[in-house]
C-alpha positions in Angstrom: 0.0 0.0 0.0 1.3 3.5 -0.9 2.1 6.0 1.8 -0.3 8.9 2.2 -0.7 11.9 4.6 -3.8 13.2 6.4 -4.1 16.7 7.8 -6.2 17.6 10.8 -6.1 19.9 13.9 -3.0 19.8 16.1 -4.1 19.6 19.8 -1.2 17.9 21.6 2.5 18.1 21.1 4.9 15.3 20.3 5.4 12.4 17.9 3.8 8.9 18.1 4.8 6.0 16.0 2.8 2.7 16.1 0.2 0.4 14.7 -3.4 1.5 14.1 -6.2 0.1 16.2 -9.6 1.0 14.9 -12.4 1.4 17.4 -15.9 0.3 16.3 -17.8 3.2 14.6 -20.5 5.1 16.4 -23.5 3.0 17.4 -26.0 5.8 16.7 -27.1 4.1 13.4 -29.7 1.7 14.7 -32.7 -0.2 13.5 -36.0 1.8 13.5 -39.3 -0.1 13.9 -42.7 0.4 15.5 -43.8 -1.7 18.4 -47.3 -3.0 19.3 -49.3 -1.3 22.1 -48.9 -4.4 24.4 -45.1 -4.2 23.9 -44.7 -0.5 25.0 -44.1 -1.0 28.7 -41.7 -3.9 28.1 -39.7 -1.6 25.7 -39.8 1.2 28.3 -38.4 -1.2 30.9 -35.7 -2.3 28.4 -34.5 1.3 28.0 -34.6 1.9 31.8 -32.6 -1.2 32.4 -29.9 -0.1 29.9 -29.7 3.4 31.5 -29.3 1.7 35.0 -26.5 -0.5 33.6 -24.6 2.5 32.3 -25.0 4.3 35.6 -23.3 1.3 37.3 -20.6 1.2 34.6 -19.8 4.9 35.2 -19.8 4.4 39.0 -17.4 1.4 38.6 -15.1 3.5 36.3 -15.1 6.3 38.8 -14.2 4.1 41.8 -11.5 2.3 39.7 -9.7 5.6 38.7 -6.0 5.4 39.6 -4.8 8.2 41.9 -2.5 9.5 39.2 -5.3 9.9 36.6 -5.7 13.3 35.1 -8.4 15.3 36.8 -10.2 15.7 33.4 -11.1 12.0 33.3 -13.0 12.0 36.6 -14.6 15.3 35.7 -15.9 14.0 32.3 -17.3 10.9 34.0 -19.1 13.2 36.4 -20.5 15.2 33.5 -21.7 11.9 31.8 -23.4 10.8 35.0 -25.2 14.2 35.3 -26.4 13.9 31.7 -27.6 10.4 32.3 -29.7 11.7 35.1 -31.2 14.5 33.1 -34.9 14.2 32.3 -34.1 15.3 28.7 -32.2 12.0 28.3 -34.0 9.7 30.8 -37.7 10.7 30.5 -38.2 12.1 27.0 -37.2 8.9 25.1 -39.7 7.0 27.4 -42.4 9.5 26.3 -41.5 8.9 22.7 -41.8 5.1 23.1 -45.3 5.5 24.7 -46.6 8.2 22.3 -45.0 7.2 19.0 -44.5 3.4 19.6 -40.8 3.7 18.6 -38.4 0.9 19.6 -36.1 1.9 22.5 -33.0 2.5 20.3 -35.0 4.7 17.8 -36.5 6.7 20.6 -33.2 7.3 22.3 -31.5 8.3 19.0 -34.4 10.7 18.1 -33.9 12.6 21.4 -30.0 12.5 21.1 -30.3 14.0 17.6 -32.7 16.7 18.8 -30.3 17.7 21.7 -27.3 17.6 19.4 -28.9 19.9 17.0 -29.5 22.4 19.8 -25.8 22.2 20.8 -24.7 22.6 17.2 -26.2 26.2 17.2 -24.0 27.2 20.2 -21.3 29.6 19.0 -18.7 29.0 21.7 -16.2 26.3 20.6 -15.8 24.8 24.0 -19.5 24.4 24.8 -20.4 23.6 21.2 -18.2 20.5 21.4 -19.9 19.4 24.6 -22.6 18.0 22.3 -20.1 15.1 22.1 -21.0 14.4 25.8 -24.6 13.8 25.0 -23.8 11.7 21.9 -21.3 9.6 23.9 -23.8 9.0 26.7 -26.4 8.0 24.2 -23.9 5.7 22.4 -23.0 4.0 25.7 -26.7 3.3 26.4 -27.1 2.0 22.8 -24.2 -0.4 23.2 -25.9 -1.9 26.2 -29.2 -2.1 24.3 -27.6 -3.7 21.2 -25.0 -5.9 23.0 -22.0 -4.2 21.4 -18.9 -3.0 23.3 -15.7 -1.0 22.8 -12.7 -3.1 23.7 -8.9 -2.8 23.1 -6.6 -5.8 22.7 -4.2 -6.9 25.4 -0.6 -6.5 24.3 2.0 -8.6 26.0 5.8 -9.2 26.0 7.8 -8.0 23.1 4.8 -6.4 21.5 4.9 -3.6 24.1 7.6 -2.1 21.9 5.0 -1.4 19.3 2.8 1.5 20.5 -0.9 1.3 19.7 -2.5 4.3 18.0 -6.2 4.4 18.5 -8.2 5.5 15.4 -11.9 6.3 15.8 -14.7 8.6 14.7 -14.7 9.9 18.3 -13.6 8.6 21.7 -15.4 9.0 24.9 -13.5 9.8 28.2 -14.8 6.7 29.8 -13.4 4.6 26.9 -10.1 6.3 27.4 -9.8 4.7 30.9 -9.1 1.4 29.1 -5.9 2.8 27.5 -3.9 3.2 30.7 -3.0 -0.5 30.9 -2.2 -0.8 27.2 0.8 0.1 25.0 -1.1 3.2 24.0 0.7 6.0 22.0 -1.8 8.4 20.5 -5.2 9.3 19.2 -6.5 10.0 15.7 -10.2 11.0 15.4 -12.4 12.1 12.5 -14.2 14.8 14.6 -13.2 17.2 17.3 -11.3 20.4 17.7 -9.0 22.3 20.1 -11.6 21.9 22.9 -12.9 18.4 22.2 -12.6 15.7 24.9 -9.9 13.9 22.9 -7.9 17.2 22.8 -8.3 18.0 26.4 -7.4 14.5 27.7 -4.6 14.2 25.2 -3.1 17.4 26.5 -3.5 16.4 30.1 -1.9 13.0 29.4 0.7 14.7 27.3 0.0 12.2 24.5 0.3 13.1 20.7 -3.1 13.5 19.0 -4.6 14.7 15.8 -8.3 15.4 15.6 -10.7 16.7 13.0 -9.3 14.3 10.4 -12.8 13.9 8.8 -12.5 10.4 7.2 -9.4 9.0 8.8 -11.3 6.0 10.3 -12.4 5.0 6.8 -9.0 5.5 5.1 -6.8 3.8 7.8 -6.9 0.0 8.0 -6.4 -2.1 11.1 -2.6 -2.5 11.9 -1.4 0.1 9.4 1.8 1.7 10.5 1.1 5.4 11.6 3.1 8.4 12.5 1.3 11.2 14.4 3.0 14.6 14.3 1.1 16.2 17.1 2.7 19.6 16.6 1.6 19.8 13.0 -1.7 17.9 13.2 -0.5 15.5 10.5 -0.9 11.7 10.3 1.4 9.7 7.9 -0.1 6.3 7.0 2.3 3.5 6.0 5.4 5.7 6.0 8.4 4.7 3.9 11.4 3.4 5.8 13.3 6.7 5.3 10.4 8.8 6.7 10.0 6.3 9.6 13.6 6.6 10.5 13.5 10.4 10.3 10.6 10.6 12.7 12.1 8.0 15.1 15.2 10.4 15.3 12.9 13.4 15.9 10.9 11.4 18.5 14.1 10.4 20.4 15.3 14.0 20.3 12.0 15.3 21.7 12.1 12.7 24.5 15.6 13.9 25.5 14.4 17.5 25.5 11.4 16.7 27.7 13.6 15.0 30.2 15.7 18.1 30.4 12.6 20.3 30.8 11.3 18.2 33.7 14.4 19.4 35.6 13.1 23.0 35.4 10.0 22.5 37.6 11.5 24.2 40.6 13.7 26.6 38.7 12.4 30.2 38.9 11.4 31.7 35.5 14.1 34.4 35.3 15.5 35.8 32.1 19.2 36.0 31.3 19.3 39.6 32.4 17.7 38.8 35.8 14.0 39.7 35.3 11.5 37.3 37.0 8.5 36.3 34.9 5.2 34.9 36.5 4.0 31.7 34.9 0.4 30.7 35.8 -2.0 28.0 34.7 -5.4 28.0 33.1 -7.9 25.5 34.6 -11.5 24.3 34.1 -11.9 22.4 37.4 -10.5 22.6 40.9 -8.8 19.2 40.4 -6.7 20.7 37.6 -4.7 22.5 40.3 -2.8 19.4 40.9 -1.3 19.5 37.4 -0.6 23.2 37.8 1.3 22.6 41.1 3.2 19.7 39.6 4.3 21.9 36.7 5.6 24.6 39.1 3.0 27.3 38.3 3.1 30.7 40.1 -0.7 30.4 40.5 -3.9 30.1 38.6 -4.2 32.9 36.0 -7.6 31.8 34.7 -10.2 29.5 36.3 -12.9 29.1 33.7 -15.9 28.9 36.0 -18.4 28.0 33.3 -17.4 24.3 33.5 -19.2 24.1 36.8 -22.4 25.0 34.9 -22.0 22.2 32.4 -24.5 19.4 32.2 -27.1 21.8 33.6 -28.7 22.7 30.2 -32.4 22.4 29.9 -33.3 23.8 33.3 -32.0 27.0 34.8 -33.2 25.8 38.2 -30.5 23.2 38.1 -27.6 25.7 38.1 -25.0 25.2 40.8 -26.0 26.7 44.1 -23.9 29.2 46.0 -22.6 26.5 48.3 -21.7 24.2 45.5 -19.8 26.9 43.7 -18.1 28.0 46.9 -16.9 24.5 47.6 -15.3 24.3 44.1 -13.6 27.7 44.4 -12.4 27.0 48.0 -11.0 23.6 46.9 -9.0 25.4 44.1 -7.7 28.0 46.5 -6.6 25.6 49.2 -5.0 23.3 46.6 -2.8 26.2 45.4 -1.4 26.6 48.9 -1.1 30.4 49.0 -0.5 31.0 45.3 -3.1 33.4 43.8 -6.2 32.0 42.0 -7.9 34.2 39.4 -11.5 33.2 38.9 -13.3 34.5 35.8 -17.0 35.0 36.3 -19.5 33.2 34.1 -18.6 33.5 30.4 -21.9 32.3 29.1 -24.9 33.7 27.3 -26.8 33.8 24.0 -24.2 31.8 22.3 -24.1 29.2 25.1 -27.6 29.2 26.6 -28.1 27.7 30.0 -31.6 26.8 29.0 -31.8 24.6 25.9 -35.2 26.1 25.1 -33.7 29.6 24.7 -33.5 31.0 21.2 -30.0 31.4 19.9 -29.1 35.0 18.8 -28.7 35.8 15.1 -25.1 36.6 15.7 -24.3 35.0 19.1 -20.6 36.0 19.2 -21.9 39.6 19.3 -24.9 39.0 21.5 -25.8 38.7 25.2 -22.6 37.1 26.3 -20.4 37.0 29.5 -20.8 40.1 31.6 -23.7 41.3 29.4 -25.5 38.1 30.3 -24.6 38.4 34.0 -25.8 41.9 34.3 -29.1 40.9 32.6 -29.4 38.0 35.2 -28.4 39.7 38.4 -29.5 36.8 40.7 -27.3 34.3 38.9 -24.5 36.8 39.0 -24.9 37.6 42.7 -24.9 34.0 43.7 -21.5 33.5 41.8 -20.0 36.7 43.2 -20.9 35.6 46.8 -19.4 32.2 46.3 -16.1 33.6 44.9 -15.9 36.2 47.7 -16.4 33.5 50.3 -13.6 31.5 48.8 -11.3 34.5 49.1 -11.3 33.9 52.9 -9.2 30.8 52.4 -6.4 32.3 50.3 -5.5 34.9 47.7 -8.3 35.2 45.1 -8.5 37.6 42.2 -11.9 38.3 40.5 -11.8 38.6 36.7 -14.7 40.0 34.6 -15.0 38.9 30.9 -16.0 40.9 27.9 -16.2 44.4 29.4 -16.4 47.3 26.8 -18.3 50.2 28.4 -17.7 52.4 31.5 -21.3 51.8 32.7 -20.7 48.0 32.5 -17.7 48.4 34.8 -19.7 50.6 37.2 -22.7 48.2 37.3 -20.3 45.2 37.9 -18.5 47.0 40.8 -21.9 48.0 42.2 -23.0 44.3 42.2 -19.7 43.2 43.8 -20.4 45.8 46.6 -23.9 44.4 46.9 -22.6 40.9 47.2 -20.1 42.0 49.9 -23.0 43.7 51.8 -25.1 40.5 51.7 -22.2 38.4 53.0 -21.5 40.9 55.9 -25.2 40.7 56.8 -24.9 36.9 56.9 -21.6 37.1 58.9 -19.7 35.3 56.1 -16.0 36.0 55.9 -14.3 37.3 52.7 -11.4 39.4 51.5 -12.8 42.9 51.4 -9.7 44.0 49.3 -10.1 41.3 46.7 -8.4 42.5 43.4 -10.9 43.0 40.6 -9.7 42.8 37.0 -11.0 43.1 33.4 -10.6 40.8 30.5 -9.5 42.9 27.5 -10.8 40.9 24.6 -12.9 43.5 22.6 -11.0 45.9 20.4 -13.1 48.8 21.9 -11.7 47.9 25.3 -8.1 47.8 24.0 -8.5 51.2 22.4 -10.2 52.8 25.4 -7.9 51.4 28.0 -7.9 54.5 30.4 -11.5 53.6 31.2 -10.3 50.3 32.6 -7.0 51.4 34.2 -8.8 54.0 36.2 -11.3 51.5 37.7 -9.6 48.1 37.8 -6.8 46.5 39.8 -5.4 44.4 36.9 -5.9 43.5 33.3 -5.9 40.1 31.5 -5.7 39.9 27.7 -8.0 37.2 26.2 -6.1 36.9 22.9 -8.5 34.2 21.5 -11.5 36.6 21.4 -9.4 39.7 20.8 -8.1 38.1 17.5 -11.6 36.9 16.6 -13.2 40.3 17.0 -10.2 42.3 15.6 -10.2 40.2 12.4 -14.0 39.8 12.2 -13.8 36.1 11.8 -15.6 33.3 13.6 -12.8 31.0 14.9 -15.1 28.0 14.8 -16.0 28.4 11.1 -13.7 26.1 9.1 -14.2 28.2 6.0 -12.5 31.3 7.6 -10.2 29.5 10.1 -7.2 30.2 7.9 -7.7 33.9 8.5 -7.2 33.5 12.3 -3.7 34.9 12.7 -2.1 36.1 16.0 0.7 37.8 14.0 -1.6 40.1 12.1 -0.1 43.6 12.6 -3.4 44.9 14.0 -3.4 42.2 16.7 0.2 42.8 17.6 -0.5 46.6 17.8 -3.4 46.0 20.2 -1.6 43.5 22.4 1.6 45.5 22.6 -0.3 48.8 23.4 -2.2 47.1 26.3 1.0 45.8 27.8 2.7 49.1 27.4 -0.2 51.1 28.9 -0.2 48.7 31.9 3.5 49.2 32.4 3.2 53.0 32.2 0.3 53.1 34.8 1.9 50.3 36.9 -1.2 48.1 36.6 -0.5 44.3 36.2 -1.2 42.9 32.8 -1.3 39.2 31.9 -2.1 37.2 28.7 -4.3 34.1 29.3 -5.2 33.2 25.7 -3.6 30.6 23.4 -0.8 33.1 22.6 0.6 32.8 26.1 1.2 29.0 25.7 2.7 29.1 22.2 6.5 28.8 22.6 6.9 30.4 19.1 5.5 33.6 20.5 7.1 33.6 24.0 10.0 35.9 23.0 7.7 38.2 21.1 5.5 38.7 24.2 8.5 39.2 26.4 9.8 41.8 24.0 6.5 43.6 24.2 7.0 43.8 28.0 4.7 41.0 29.2 5.7 39.8 32.6 2.8 37.4 33.4 1.7 34.5 31.3 -1.1 32.0 31.9 -1.5 28.8 29.9 -2.4 25.1 30.1 -0.2 23.4 32.7 1.5 21.1 30.0 2.8 24.3 28.3 4.5 25.8 31.3 7.9 24.1 31.1 8.5 24.7 27.4 7.6 28.4 27.9 9.8 28.6 31.0 12.7 27.2 28.9 12.3 30.0 26.4 12.2 32.6 29.2 15.4 31.2 30.8 17.2 31.6 27.4 15.9 35.1 26.7 17.6 38.5 27.2 15.0 41.2 27.5 17.3 44.1 26.4 17.9 42.4 23.0 14.2 41.3 22.7 12.9 44.7 23.4 14.8 46.4 20.5 14.0 43.6 18.0 10.3 43.6 19.0 10.0 47.3 18.5 11.2 46.8 14.9 8.6 44.0 14.4 5.8 46.3 15.6 6.8 48.9 12.9 6.4 46.2 10.2 3.2 45.5 8.4 4.1 42.8 5.8 3.0 39.4 7.1 5.9 37.4 5.7 8.4 39.9 7.2 6.7 39.7 10.6 6.6 35.9 10.6 10.3 35.7 9.6 11.4 38.3 12.2 9.5 36.4 15.0 11.5 33.3 14.2 14.7 35.2 14.5 13.9 36.9 17.8 16.7 36.7 20.4 19.4 36.0 17.8 22.2 38.5 17.3 
């Protein structure tokens, strides 16, 4: 068979070489037939029994989690258990069986398809890809109903030298638990993006992966030799001996480099000319703090609190209570042992509705999002503010507000924080009255009207993902314009550098918490702009630290100023690769 190459989305660094193991395709294509009236209750009971079986499976998986498992795996099992208890999954298919006389599989798939369509309309890439949760829960129930199963082969003895690369249309987190005891080297999936389960778990396990490969599971045959280039999002099928040897050498070199990096965990991030840089971690769940501490982070630069609200779609009354949120925030604060934890308030809204029955806005990226949503739903906002404030009694907490653009939004937000503080005083609840309050700068209007924010806020955090999206007027989840998403566009560089410079002038701390912060190719550029605080996924901390340790800010500052005067894209890209060289 001739060698060929597939191109997808790079989500996890590194190179994997091994044999393909194809997982069975999705079980959502099932038989559809009508049942007789006298069979309805028996069919209802059959579906209920399958759901109960999957509940037990998830409980077993949870209790069997090894202590060193990534926090993401346990969290995703929790989310699946929540979904499996939701009336939209449990009760509606039963109603379909009773009213339409569908067989159990057909009824379940009908409802899964309906919910998936609602999630497809969500603009936010992270929450949009959570439709995979619903589909994977449905698939797990279907496998019980149909008697199929997802299994991986046992590999013994000398075969351990051959790493297994799992190829699938999609992979559920629960299925990933099987991989820990196998000679497992990487993932290749047809679907998924930067924020899909496969991507998140691959990064947390630090395993090479390539997702969004479209028809990889059709084109790759069982036991094909595969190379995954996780940095490029490329999969080479049946590579030639020459290519295989080249990648083996690259893989060995990367392993040596990683071993060197692991020795930097306790080394302070100080540049060659003696300037200390703060390296923080981005997290979705309190349990992620363990990975942040292990990587030697200075603190949590971004706690994305919306993950606590996941699995609650369909009923606003099911949102996490003040006490539930408080416990999650307190856990993160105590796990960080005195290091600061920056908690971003709910970044949710018209593009990611809490209630599945809500209408999606015509242009949700520009709609009732983030702080706009919170100010429109003051009770939801006050509950979260009180929970965050209560957690501040247990260690240093910073409060971060997303998507601010107007002075009146800042004033209303500060007023609500004061109201939350007054409510806690009345209830005799402790909190840090001097909690720092910061703004996410992710809208061009905010970047261009920075004095409004510097005057009122204690710190700023640049959300480069949305700032790039809004500056370049592209939807970053739209594949047709994805090639236009460019962090090195001169307009983006101008905005980012001007925010950092203004913060330095006014002596207000500025951090970057978007993807730019964790991209080692951009570390020296951001240092040259004057950035002194980065926040990124924990697995990116050590490579970025290595760049910092080998950087001289005096040289970088001069070279970066020249780049910022350049407008030609090719010249900018070339100059960035040369940064730090004399």
